[in-house]
C-alpha positions in Angstrom: 40.1 -3.1 -10.0 38.1 -6.7 -11.7 34.9 -8.2 -10.8 37.1 -10.6 -8.7 38.5 -8.2 -6.5 35.2 -5.9 -6.2 33.1 -9.0 -4.8 36.5 -10.0 -2.5 36.2 -7.1 -0.6 32.3 -7.4 -0.4 32.6 -10.5 1.0 36.0 -9.4 3.4 33.8 -6.6 4.7 33.2 -6.2 8.3 29.3 -5.9 7.5 29.4 -9.1 6.1 31.4 -10.4 8.8 29.2 -9.5 11.1 26.2 -11.0 9.1 28.2 -14.3 8.9 29.8 -14.2 12.9 26.3 -12.7 14.3 24.1 -15.3 15.3 21.1 -14.1 15.4 21.7 -11.8 11.8 21.2 -13.6 9.3 17.9 -15.3 10.3 16.6 -11.7 11.0 17.3 -10.2 8.0 16.5 -13.2 5.8 13.3 -12.9 7.7 12.4 -9.2 6.8 14.0 -9.8 3.3 11.0 -12.1 2.6 8.6 -10.1 4.4 10.0 -6.7 2.5 9.3 -9.5 -0.8 5.7 -10.3 -0.1 4.9 -6.6 0.7 6.7 -5.6 -3.0 4.1 -8.7 -4.0 1.1 -8.4 -2.0 0.7 -4.5 -3.3 2.1 -4.3 -7.3 -1.3 -7.6 -6.7 -3.4 -4.9 -6.2 -2.3 -2.0 -8.4 -1.9 -4.6 -11.2 -5.5 -6.5 -10.8 -6.7 -3.5 -11.4 -5.6 -2.9 -14.5 -6.0 -6.2 -16.0 -9.6 -5.7 -14.5 -9.8 -7.9 -12.3 -11.0 -6.2 -8.8 -12.0 -2.8 -7.9 -13.0 -1.8 -11.5 -14.5 0.8 -10.7 -12.7 2.4 -7.6 -10.1 4.6 -9.4 -6.1 4.1 -9.8 -5.2 6.9 -9.3 -6.4 6.2 -5.7 -5.3 2.6 -5.8 -1.5 3.9 -6.5 -1.7 6.5 -3.6 -2.7 3.8 -1.0 -0.5 1.6 -2.4 3.1 2.9 -3.4 3.9 4.0 -0.5 4.4 0.8 1.1 5.2 -1.2 -2.2 8.7 1.5 -2.4 8.9 1.5 1.2 8.8 -2.3 1.3 11.0 -2.2 -1.7 13.8 -0.3 -0.2 13.6 -2.4 2.7 14.1 -5.6 0.2 17.1 -3.4 -1.2 18.6 -2.9 1.8 18.2 -6.4 3.2 19.3 -8.2 0.0 22.6 -6.5 -0.1 23.4 -7.1 3.6 22.9 -10.9 2.7 24.5 -10.7 -0.3 27.5 -9.4 1.3 27.5 -12.8 2.7 28.9 -14.8 -0.2 29.2 -12.1 -3.1 31.3 -14.7 -4.9 28.8 -17.3 -5.3 26.1 -15.1 -5.5 26.9 -13.0 -8.4 28.1 -16.6 -9.7 25.0 -18.4 -9.8 22.9 -17.7 -12.6 19.0 -17.9 -10.5 20.5 -15.0 -9.0 21.9 -13.2 -12.5 18.2 -14.1 -13.9 16.4 -12.3 -10.8 18.2 -9.9 -11.7 17.2 -9.5 -14.8 13.7 -9.8 -14.0 14.2 -6.9 -11.1 15.8 -4.7 -13.9 12.7 -5.7 -15.9 10.2 -5.2 -13.7 11.7 -1.5 -12.6 11.6 -0.7 -16.9 8.2 -2.1 -16.6 6.8 0.3 -13.9 9.0 3.3 -15.7 7.6 2.7 -18.9 4.0 2.9 -17.5 4.9 6.2 -15.7 6.3 7.7 -18.6 4.1 6.4 -21.7 1.0 4.8 -20.0 -0.2 6.5 -17.6 -0.2 10.2 -19.2 -3.8 9.5 -20.7 -5.3 8.1 -17.2 -7.3 10.4 -17.2 -9.2 8.9 -19.8 -9.2 5.8 -18.5 -9.4 6.4 -14.6 -12.4 5.0 -13.4 -12.9 2.9 -16.5 -11.2 0.1 -18.2 -7.6 0.6 -18.6 -6.0 0.4 -22.2 -4.5 -2.4 -23.7 -1.2 -0.4 -22.6 -2.1 -0.6 -19.2 -3.2 -4.2 -18.5 0.4 -5.9 -20.6 2.4 -3.2 -18.2 0.2 -5.2 -15.4 0.0 -8.7 -16.8 4.5 -8.1 -17.3 4.3 -6.3 -14.0 2.9 -9.5 -12.4 4.8 -12.0 -14.1 8.1 -10.2 -13.5 7.6 -9.3 -10.1 6.4 -13.1 -9.1 9.3 -14.3 -11.3 12.2 -12.0 -8.2 10.0 -13.6 -6.0 10.5 -17.3 -7.3 14.3 -16.8 -8.1 15.3 -15.8 -5.0 13.8 -19.3 -3.8 15.4 -20.3 -6.2 
C-alpha cells in the first residue's frame, strides 16, 4: 500500500467527511486543539523555567512535575486527538506541507528530549531536586522550551 493511497483513505474516511461537512466541527476541533497546545506549552514552561533556574528555585522539581505532568499529558493527548481529526480533512496536503513536516520533526525531538531527560538526567534528581539543576537538566529545559515553541509556531505557519 502506497503512502498516497493511505492518505487518500484517510481523507475519504467517514471522520474526514464529518469534519468537512459538519458546519461547526472544524471550528470547535481547531479551537480545542489550540487551547490544548497552549496548555501543553504553559505547563512545560513552568517545569522548564524551574530547570533553567528562572522560577521557583526553592521548590523541588519533583513537586512541580507532580503538579504539572498530569495536565501536560492530558492536554497533549487532547492535542493529538484534535490534531489527528484536523489532519483527516486534507491528509495529502498536510503531509506534503514543509511546515507540517518540520512540526512533526520538532514534536519527535521534543519527545526524545523528554525521554532522555527521564531516562538519564532525572536519575540523579535527589542531588539537585531542591537546588540548582545540573547543566544537563538546564540544557534539556532549554531544548524543551525551544522545541515546544517551534511545534506551536509551526502549527500556525
